[in-house]
N, C-alpha and C positions, 0 to 999 in steps of 0.2 A: 442726685442725692445722696443714696448709699453707697457706702464702698463695698466694691466686692468683698466677699469672702474667699481669700486663700487658703485653698484646700492639699496639703499632701495627696498627691496622687498617685503613691507607690503602692503595688499590688496590695502589700500587706495593711497600709493604710484603708484603702478601698474595702475590704473585705471587712475590717473592724466596723466600718461606717454601715456596711449593709447590715448585718448581723444587729448591730443598733436599732437600725431601723425597722428592721422585724420583728425584735425584743420589743418593743414601743408600740406597735403594731398588732401583736400578737396581746400587749397588755389593756390595749384600748377597747377591744373587744370582747376576748375570754374573760367571763367571772371569775372572780377570785373565790373563792370560803374562807373566811378567816377562820383561823383558830380560836378554840373557845378556851379562855384562862378563868381561874378559880382564884377566888380571894380566901376559900377555906383556909384558917389555922390549920397546921400539919406539914410534916415532911414524910421523907420516901422513910423514915426509919421508924416514924409510929403513929402511920395514917394509910391504907389500902387506898391510895387515890385512885386507883381503878377502876372502884364501885363508888366514887362521885359522881354526882346525877348530874346529865349534859341538860343542857337548856335545849329541849329540840322544839322545832316549830312549832309540830303538830305532835298530840300525844303520842307517845312512845308504850308499846305495851300490847297485850292480850285482853282484848275488851270481852266482857262479860255479857252471856246471853241475857238479862236484865239492863244494860247497858243497851245493846244495840236493840233487843224490842222497845224502847223505850224511844229509839230516833225513828223505829217505822212507825210506831203511834203517832206521834206529832207528824210525819206525814201524810199516814190516814186520815185524822182529824182533819188536816186542813183540806184536802183533795172531796175529803167526804161534805164537805161543809161549801165546797165553793165548784161543785159541778151537780147540779140539777136534774133530776127527773122529770122534765115539769115541760110544756107546751107553753106558749105565750101568742095573744094576739100580735102583731109585729107591730102593729098602729098605738096601740092602747096600753100596751103589756098587760092585759088583763088575763088569765090564767085558763085554759082552755083545753078540754077532754080530749082525749084523744080521738073516741068517736065522732068530734067535733069539727076535726082538724082540716084545714084547708089552704088556697092558697097563701092565705095572707096570717099563716101559725109558722113561727118559730121556735125552736130549742131555747129554752130560756137561758140566757146569756148568764156564766159564769165566768168562773179565771180561765179554763180550758174547754176544747170543743170534745165532747163526746166518743165525736167519732174523728178519726184522725190514726195516722199509722204513728203516732208519737203515744196515743193515747191506749193503740193496740200492747205499746208495749205495757203501759200503767196497767192495762187491765191483765197480763199476765206476771207484771211483777205482784200485783194483789194474790192473785193465784198463790204463789210461790210463797208471799210471804204465810198467807193462810195456812199451806204447808208445812211450811217450815215451823212455824210456832204454834199450831193448834188452835189459832184464833180466828174463830168462822165472821168475825167483821169483815177480813181480807176479803174473803173469799165470797162473801155475803156482796160487797162492792160490785165486783165482777158480773158477778151469775143477774143481780138485779138489774143493771145497766144493759147487761147486751139481752134481758127478756123486755126493759124497756123498750130498746132500741128495734126488737124485732118486732113489737107492736105497732109500735108507728109505721114499721116498713110495709106491713101490710095492712094499714090503713090506706097508706097510699098508693099503694099496688093496686087496689081497687079504687081507688078514684081517677089515677092513669087511663083506666081502661076506656073511661066516658073521656074523659081529658086528656090528653098521650101530653099536654105541651104545658100540664101543669107546673109551677113553682113548689116546690119540697124541701124539704129541710133533711130530707134524707139521700139526695140527689148522687152521691158516691156512692153510695150502697145500690143505689137500683141500677146505675148506669156510670161504673167506673171506666175513667182516664186514663188512671195511671197507677203503675207498682204502689206509688205510696195512697193511693186508695184502698188498695184491697191486699195485702200482702198479710203486713202485721195485723192489723183486725183478723182475717181470716183462720190466722193461727191463735190467738185469742179466743176468736170463737168457738173455736175446736173443742179448745184446752179446757173452756167453762162447760162446756158440753158434757167432754168427759167427766166431771165432779159428777155429774147424772141431777146435778139441780134445777137443770135451768127445764121452768116452763113455757111449752110451746115447741111449735116448728121450726129450727133454726135454720135445716137444711139447706133449704132453695136461698136462702141468703149466701152461706158458705158455696151453694154449687154456682151461686153466679158469680159470687168472685171468684171463685177457680178459674170458671169457663177463660174470664177473662184474663188472667194469669198465663192460662194453657193457650190460647187460639184467639187473644185480642191487641196483646201486647206487641208492640214495632220490634221487630229481630235483623240484627244482620244476617246474611249470607246462608253462614254456617249453623242457624239457628239460635243465637248467643240474644237473648234476653235484652235489647238497648235503646237508649233514646236518642230523638233527635235536637236536645236543648245540652249544653249549652251550642251547641255546631253539631252537625250531622254525622250518625252512626256513631253516637258516643256512647260507652260502658261509666257508669258511677257503681264504684265498690258500693254504696250503701243500698244497691238493688240487691244482692246477697240478700240484704236481709227481709228487702220487701215482697219476695217470692220465695225461693228456697224451704225458709220454715212452714209458710200456709201446705208449701209443698207435702212439704215431708210429715207436717200434722194430717193434712188428706189420704195418707199412703198408712198412718196409722189407724186410722177414721174409716179407711174403705176395704185394705188389708191390700187393695190394690198397688203390686208392686211398677206400674209407669210411674204413679208420681215418684216415689225413690228413685225411680233410674233418670228420669227428666232432673231432680235437683238435683242428681250428681254429674250429669252432664252440663247443667248451667256452672256448677259449682268448679268443675275442670276448666270449660271456657274462660271463666271468669280469672280463677287465678294462674292460668298458663300465660295470661296479658299481664297480670296486675300484682304478681305475688314477687316483692324483689329477696330470693331466696339468698343471696350474698348479705341483706340488711336484717332478715326478717321480717321483713313492713312490707304492706299493701300502698301503692300510689292511687291518690284518690281516683283519678280520670285514668280512661284510656280515651284515644279520639282514633277511630280507621284513617288510613292515611298519616298520621302526623309521626316527621321521624324529625331529629329525636323526640322524645318523651320528657317531659318538666317533668319531675317526681319528687310532688308537694304530697307528704304520708302525714293526711289531715287524721287527728285523735279519734273523732269520733266515728269518721267511716272507718278506719281501723277497727273499731269495737264493733260496728256493724260486721266486718269481715271474719269478725272473732266469735262471734255473739251467734252468728249462723254456724256455725265449725260445732259449736256445743249442741246446737240444735239438731244438726243432724244427725251429732251422735247419738244424740238421745232417743233420736226415733228410729232410726233403722234397725237392723235385725243387729246379733253382735258378727255371725258371720257373713254378711253380705257384701258383696263383692263391690268394690270401692271404697267401705267405710275407711279402709287399713292407709286411704288414699288421704283424704280428711284429719284422720290422727296426727299422718305427718305435716300436715301441714301445720295443724293446731299447736303441735309442739315446736316446730321452727319459730311460730309466730309468738309464742310464749316467752323463747328466748330471746328474740329480738328484742319485746319489750322489756322484760329484764333487766335489758341492757340499759334502759333509757326511762328508767323510772327515776323522778326526782327524790332529792334528800328528803321532803317536804312528806312522800307518799304520794303526790301527783303524778302524772302523765302533764307534756306541756300541748298545747294547742295544735302545735307541730311537733313533731314526735324526735327529730332529729334538730332541732331548732332549740337550745335552751333558756333563747333570749325571748320566745314567744310563751305566751303566757298559761298559768296555769288552769286545767283546765277540768270542771267535775263530772259531765257526766260520761264522757269517755274514761276518766278514772273508774267513776262508778262500774260501767262495763268490763271493764277489765277485772277488777274486783271480784265482780258477782262469776263471771268465766273462769279465772283461774280459781277458784275456789271451787267451783265446780267440776272442773276437772281433775282437780287434785280428790274431792269428795270421790268420783266417779273410778278413779284410778287410772285416770290419764295421763295426771301429771305427777310428780315426788313432790312425796307434802313435806321432805325436809327439804328441798331447794325451793320448792315456790310459799311454801305457807308463811312464811314472815311477809312477804311480797305481798299478800293478799292483805294480810290482817294490818299493813301498815298502808295499803292503799284504802282500806274502810275507814280505817282511824284517821284519816285526813276527810275522805266523803263525810265522815259523819260530822264535822265539823260547821260543813257547808248546809247543814239542816239548822235553819234558824230557829227561833221560841215560837214561830209560827207555825212551823210545819212548812216554807219556802225553801226549796234547792236555791243555793245562791253561786256563782261561778260557771255557769252555763251556757255556753256556745249557743246562739238562737240559729234558725234555721241558715244552712250555709249551700249555694248552689256551689259551681267549679270553679274555680279561677288556676292560671297558669302566669301566677306571680308570686309571689310570697307576702306582698301587703296585703294580698285579698284576705288572706289565713289569719295575718298579724292581726287586724283591726278589725276581727268581726266583734259586734258585741255580746256581752255576757248578760241577763237578762232572768231575776226570777221566775216570767212567767213565761219562758221556753220552754213550752213543754218537755221538753226530749228528756228533762235532767229526772223525772220522777219518777218513772219504769224504771231504769238504772237502779236510781238509788233504791226502789223496793226490791228490787232482785236480789241487788249487793246485800242488802241486810239479811236477806232470806238465808242465801246461801253462808254467809259468815257464820250467820249464827247455828248452822247446820256443822259447819265446820269445826268450829269451835266444840263444840258437845261430841266430835265422832273423833277428832284426835286433840292429845295432848300438848299443848302451846305452854311455853312459860317462859320466865326470863331464867337464863341460865349464865352464867360470866357476863351479865350487863346486857345482851342481847336475847331478842327473842329468840326462840330453839325450840323443834322438835322433839318432845320428850321421845 
């Protein structure tokens, strides 16, 4: 039916066809940024064309402290109104006083849980926002809720003495079963205690969490904190944050260096297996016996890894052995991220896959960590400040009028194919976005007050 196409089979013709095919394929898969044209009147002889204002996808420039604070206020207002310090009857929904709590009592449902690793990050974010802006409402958010949780825990501890099998709304505090239960909450509780404003003794809650991390979590033979999901003997990059900041804060709280030593040991064990020095990025998961390892550089997991480094550097004494190792990886990681920031200021869900979607929570974590590293003197203000400011400007566009954070990837397990990460949903009720936005806003607020950034020759520059 169809006539065969007659081709010139000379080497020169074949090379030409091959080059055309490759070019066509590249054009099909590689997004091409379009040049911007202006209809402004004027020409090179009478108009300074280099000063024409580009049509940026997200705001470009240096945010004012009041603008940053306005974003933080919206997030606070939404969270304060939708995370309740109240118990209620599971059946009737009637309020229940803490002293009357029983097996049928639950926390009054809000948009988010009061006890989760995501909310551990949020409590820390509230503390940082309060410290940076001087607005006590942020600090009070964490102080009051940590105190409330402690009161509920104490009530059920007494009841469990007579009925050990009783259902409680604080099961993950009393009997943690994963690093997700323990690490971020512990770090936040210790930081809240360090404000000096928490009423009641929360130390038993802290000690119980730390005991789980130190003595009960599953480990590889060399002592590396691990999980047996999705496969046996799996390392999750996320677990750096779900454990080490708690240990570092325990070292600060107690003065016992064994916690610093354990945190550094774990950091080296994880990074030795999971940090790609050539790319300046972490892989999301490592499985014992898997060879080769598919390297998926999931954005939020890299955020947890970066945030852990900041936590360790903040907590460790300046001359502590092993601190320089963490600082070195921080600088490599920051350089790797800088190469992959999108023109909008965001980072992609898979950091090295520009056709994956732009993700808010990871971008907020990077904005916080880079700004924090600049403010602490770990990174150069001239080189990295514009990157952090661009990231914050992007994140701020994702805080809607209600104070909800848009564009956050929902909770994510581990996968070994790209589709798994590409198609993870985003949702305003993904709790992972709120703490990072608070952290980012707080540290950018400090950054613009500490350093003088301005537009110089149309670009954000440090003076």
